[in-house]
C-alpha positions in Angstrom: 86.7 115.9 66.0 89.0 114.0 63.6 89.6 115.2 60.1 88.2 112.0 58.6 84.7 112.1 60.2 82.7 114.5 62.2 81.5 111.9 64.6 84.1 109.2 65.3 83.4 106.0 67.1 85.7 104.6 69.8 86.1 101.7 72.2 86.7 102.9 75.7 88.2 100.5 78.2 87.5 100.9 81.9 90.5 99.5 83.8 89.1 98.7 87.2 92.2 97.6 89.1 93.4 97.0 92.7 96.5 99.1 93.2 99.1 98.1 95.8 99.6 100.9 98.4 103.0 102.6 97.8 104.3 100.0 95.3 104.7 101.9 92.1 106.7 99.1 90.3 104.0 96.5 91.0 101.3 98.9 89.9 103.2 99.7 86.7 103.4 96.0 86.0 99.6 95.7 86.5 99.0 98.6 84.2 101.0 97.0 81.5 99.1 93.7 81.9 95.7 95.5 81.5 97.1 97.6 78.6 98.0 94.3 76.8 94.5 92.9 77.4 92.9 96.1 76.2 95.0 96.2 73.1 93.9 92.6 72.3 90.3 93.8 72.6 90.7 96.8 70.3 90.5 99.5 72.9 91.1 103.0 71.7 91.1 104.8 75.1 91.9 103.0 78.3 91.1 104.7 81.6 92.6 103.7 85.0 91.3 104.9 88.5 92.5 107.8 90.7 96.0 107.2 92.0 96.2 104.0 90.0 100.0 104.0 90.2 100.3 104.5 94.0 97.2 103.5 95.9 95.1 105.9 98.0 95.8 106.2 101.7 99.4 107.3 101.2 99.9 109.8 104.1 103.7 110.0 104.7 104.4 108.0 101.6 103.3 110.9 99.4 106.8 112.3 98.7 108.2 108.8 98.4 106.0 107.8 95.5 105.6 111.2 93.8 107.0 111.9 90.3 107.1 114.8 87.8 104.4 114.9 85.2 106.9 114.4 82.5 107.9 111.5 80.2 111.5 111.9 81.4 110.2 110.0 84.5 110.9 106.3 83.8 107.4 105.1 84.9 105.5 107.8 83.0 107.9 107.4 80.1 107.2 103.7 79.9 103.4 104.3 79.9 103.8 107.0 77.3 105.4 104.4 75.0 102.3 102.2 75.4 100.1 105.1 74.3 101.5 105.2 70.8 98.5 103.2 69.5 96.1 103.5 72.4 95.3 106.6 74.5 95.7 106.2 78.3 94.5 107.9 81.4 96.5 107.2 84.6 96.4 108.5 88.1 99.5 109.3 90.3 101.0 111.7 92.8 102.7 114.6 91.0 105.8 116.3 92.4 106.0 119.8 90.8 109.2 121.9 90.7 108.5 123.9 93.9 108.0 120.7 95.9 104.2 120.7 96.1 102.4 117.4 95.7 99.1 116.9 93.7 96.7 114.1 93.0 97.0 114.2 89.2 95.4 112.5 86.2 97.4 112.4 83.0 96.1 111.8 79.5 98.7 110.1 77.3 98.5 109.8 73.5 101.0 109.1 70.7 103.9 108.8 73.2 103.2 112.1 74.9 101.4 113.6 77.9 98.9 115.9 76.3 97.0 117.0 79.4 97.2 116.8 83.2 94.5 117.6 85.6 95.3 118.3 89.3 92.5 117.5 91.8 90.7 120.6 92.8 88.8 119.5 95.9 90.7 117.6 98.6 88.4 115.8 101.0 89.5 116.4 104.6 86.6 115.0 106.6 85.4 111.7 107.9 87.9 109.0 106.8 89.6 111.4 104.4 92.8 113.4 105.1 94.0 114.6 101.7 94.3 118.3 102.7 97.0 117.5 105.2 99.4 116.0 102.7 98.5 117.5 99.3 98.0 120.7 97.4 94.8 121.5 95.5 94.8 122.2 91.8 93.4 125.5 90.5 92.4 125.0 86.9 89.5 123.5 85.0 90.2 123.1 81.3 89.0 120.7 78.5 91.5 119.6 75.8 91.7 118.3 72.3 92.2 114.6 71.6 92.0 112.5 68.4 88.5 111.7 69.4 87.3 115.2 70.1 87.3 117.5 73.1 87.6 115.8 76.5 87.5 116.9 80.2 88.9 115.1 83.2 88.0 115.3 86.9 89.1 113.4 90.0 86.7 112.0 92.6 85.6 114.9 94.8 85.8 117.3 91.9 82.7 115.7 90.5 80.6 116.3 93.7 80.8 120.1 93.0 78.6 121.5 90.3 81.0 123.9 88.8 83.8 121.7 87.4 81.6 119.5 85.1 79.6 122.6 84.1 82.8 124.5 83.2 84.2 121.6 81.2 81.0 121.3 79.3 81.0 125.1 78.4 84.7 124.6 77.4 83.7 122.1 74.7 84.0 118.7 76.4 81.7 116.1 75.0 83.3 113.3 77.0 83.8 113.7 80.7 86.3 111.3 82.3 85.8 110.9 86.1 88.4 108.7 87.9 88.0 107.9 91.6 89.1 105.9 94.6 85.6 105.8 96.1 85.2 103.7 99.3 82.1 101.9 100.4 80.3 103.9 103.1 76.8 103.9 104.7 73.7 101.8 104.2 71.3 102.5 101.4 67.5 102.0 101.8 65.4 100.6 100.4 67.9 99.3 97.7 69.5 96.2 99.1 72.9 95.3 97.8 74.2 98.9 97.4 76.0 101.0 99.9 75.0 104.7 100.2 78.2 105.9 98.6 77.6 103.6 95.6 74.1 104.9 95.1 75.3 108.5 95.4 78.1 108.1 92.9 76.1 106.3 90.4 73.2 108.7 90.6 75.3 111.8 90.3 77.2 110.6 87.3 73.9 109.8 85.5 72.5 113.2 86.4 75.6 115.0 85.0 75.4 113.0 81.8 71.8 113.8 81.2 71.9 117.5 82.4 75.0 118.2 80.2 74.0 115.9 77.3 77.5 114.4 77.4 79.2 111.1 77.7 80.5 110.4 81.3 82.9 107.6 82.0 83.5 106.9 85.7 86.4 104.5 86.6 86.7 103.5 90.3 89.2 101.2 91.9 88.7 98.0 94.0 90.5 96.4 96.9 91.2 97.1 100.6 93.5 99.7 102.3 93.6 100.2 106.1 90.4 98.2 106.4 88.6 100.4 103.9 86.9 98.7 100.9 86.8 100.3 97.5 83.7 99.1 95.6 84.5 99.4 91.9 81.3 99.4 89.8 83.0 101.5 87.0 80.5 102.5 84.3 79.9 104.6 81.1 76.8 106.8 80.8 75.4 108.1 77.5 74.3 111.7 76.9 70.7 110.7 77.6 71.6 109.5 81.1 71.4 105.8 80.3 74.1 103.4 81.6 75.8 101.8 78.6 78.1 99.3 80.5 79.1 98.7 84.1 81.9 96.7 85.7 81.2 94.3 88.7 81.4 95.5 92.2 84.4 94.7 94.4 86.5 92.8 91.9 89.1 93.7 89.2 87.7 93.9 85.7 88.3 95.3 82.2 85.1 96.3 80.6 84.6 98.1 77.3 82.1 100.6 76.0 81.4 101.3 72.4 80.9 105.0 72.2 79.3 106.5 69.1 79.7 110.3 69.3 76.9 110.7 66.7 74.5 110.2 69.7 75.4 113.7 70.8 73.7 115.1 67.7 70.6 113.1 68.2 70.3 113.9 71.9 71.1 117.6 71.6 68.7 118.0 68.7 65.8 116.8 70.8 67.1 118.4 74.1 69.0 121.6 73.1 70.3 122.4 76.6 73.7 123.4 75.3 72.2 125.7 72.7 70.1 127.5 75.2 72.6 127.7 78.0 73.4 131.3 79.2 76.9 131.5 80.7 76.7 135.3 80.6 73.8 135.1 83.1 75.9 132.7 85.3 78.9 135.1 85.2 76.8 138.2 86.1 75.0 136.4 88.9 78.3 135.0 90.4 79.8 138.4 90.3 76.8 139.9 92.2 77.1 137.1 94.8 80.9 137.7 95.2 80.4 141.5 95.5 77.4 141.3 97.7 77.1 138.0 99.5 73.6 136.9 100.7 71.9 139.9 99.0 
């Protein structure tokens, strides 16, 4: 937490945009437009979706649009300059020094990249083909910001129990979840929501309540290769209640007023973090690894 107050308040902006596939310059321009709007609205932390700088179904375009996770890159350097008075989360394809490519989220603050997260789980099933073109990250770590300790995950990472749990144990009180989630499947009996929408919304609320943490999910909109991304970005409080939600299927900038003092109230009444036993988890995992199915 900040030195001035134990429980800071902040305004979080959910930048639900429609990236152009493979057009980094156009997407940078769109980022700058939304950043200007967010600044006018007093946003402290602005979050963009997964691969916000590149679009999603890149395939052979991956090496063309990739860039190092460094402010020496002109695009990331330009965005870093914008972070001097407002923290930013952006998504891009990272080209690391040994020529591997990652789906990466970067947290920018005060003109610097202070943390990067590389997507851990690459969906390679159904309409998804990420494992063919990209490398998987191998680290889960929370990090310090001027608002407290934060953790970031990218799309499929959130469908696995361990990454949110590990970030929570590592001190994250705010979980940032960025995605390019397409609309898939019919949902019954709830008219108006696709199955993928219902799944994503439900699981984000479950994690927020089970971990007594704030969860911010920012999803993109638009079409690529006939696939529709549904948006619906939202912020969930540590009691599992939705605080604010963006519309479906259209660009939007919505803001959430986050009062971190809610953590104290919720965790006083529901001390799940206090009573958690990671030592038990480690012992059990080791037994399972040493003796599978026994």
